[in-house]
C-alpha positions in Angstrom: 118.0 156.4 96.3 119.9 153.6 98.0 118.1 150.6 99.5 118.7 149.8 103.1 118.8 146.0 103.7 117.6 146.1 107.3 115.3 148.3 109.4 116.9 151.2 111.2 113.8 152.7 112.7 113.6 150.7 116.0 110.2 149.3 115.1 111.4 145.7 114.4 114.1 143.5 115.8 117.0 142.5 113.7 119.3 139.5 113.7 122.4 140.1 116.0 125.8 138.4 115.5 125.1 136.1 118.4 122.0 134.7 116.6 119.4 136.4 118.7 117.1 139.2 117.7 117.1 142.7 119.2 116.2 146.2 118.0 119.7 147.3 119.1 121.2 145.2 116.2 119.4 147.1 113.4 122.4 148.7 111.9 121.5 148.6 108.2 123.7 145.6 107.4 122.5 142.6 105.4 123.3 140.4 108.3 120.7 142.3 110.5 117.8 142.0 108.0 114.4 142.0 109.7 112.4 138.8 109.3 108.8 140.0 109.9 106.4 137.8 111.7 107.9 134.7 113.2 104.7 132.9 114.1 104.2 129.5 112.4 102.5 126.1 112.8 104.6 123.8 114.8 104.8 120.3 113.2 105.3 117.3 115.5 107.0 114.3 114.1 107.3 113.3 110.5 105.0 111.5 108.1 105.6 108.6 105.8 103.9 108.2 102.4 103.0 104.9 100.8 101.3 103.3 97.8 99.0 100.6 99.1 96.7 97.9 97.6 93.5 96.7 99.3 93.4 93.0 99.9 89.6 92.8 99.2 89.5 94.3 95.7 93.0 95.4 94.6 92.0 99.0 94.8 95.1 101.3 95.3 95.5 104.4 97.4 98.2 106.9 98.3 98.3 107.1 102.1 100.4 108.7 104.8 101.0 108.0 108.5 102.6 110.1 111.2 105.6 108.9 113.2 105.3 105.2 112.1 107.2 103.5 109.4 105.5 100.6 107.6 107.4 97.9 105.8 107.1 97.6 102.0 105.9 94.2 101.0 104.1 93.6 104.3 100.3 93.8 105.0 98.6 95.8 107.7 95.0 96.4 108.8 94.8 100.2 108.2 92.1 102.5 109.5 92.0 105.3 107.0 90.5 108.8 107.4 88.0 108.1 104.6 86.7 105.0 106.5 88.2 102.5 104.0 89.3 100.3 106.9 90.7 96.9 105.8 93.9 95.0 105.1 96.3 96.6 102.7 99.6 95.6 101.3 102.3 98.2 101.3 103.5 98.4 97.7 106.1 101.2 97.8 107.0 104.4 99.5 105.6 107.6 98.1 106.3 111.3 98.3 102.6 112.1 97.9 100.7 112.7 101.2 97.5 110.9 100.3 94.8 109.7 102.7 95.7 109.9 106.4 96.1 106.6 108.2 94.5 106.9 111.6 96.1 103.6 112.8 97.9 100.5 111.6 97.9 97.0 113.0 100.9 94.8 113.5 102.4 93.7 110.2 101.3 90.5 108.6 103.1 88.5 105.9 100.2 88.5 103.5 96.5 89.4 102.9 95.2 86.0 104.1 97.0 86.3 107.5 95.7 89.9 108.0 92.1 89.1 107.0 91.9 86.1 109.2 93.2 88.1 112.2 90.9 91.1 111.5 
């Protein structure tokens, strides 16, 4: 029994040569393979991950923020999703998602400047 790479029963759309999908393009070819459900979550923007150190107690966290790049070596007042809101120094970038940053202040040169402003 041979396998058919794309639907030929007119129940699902297939990929046409013009890049669109139609039931008329289901000819059994590999190019016309059906893709099933095309619903998905739409992501807006990108996120950036960082390793940070709290100015108050040197505790470290993995954090991420959407659509905003922070500068490694600078300090920010971060409002974190877990309510650990304080000044943090950005130690490095990270590929780990970590705790969500709800908001970040303007950048400061160091912990003392950040803490005196916040």
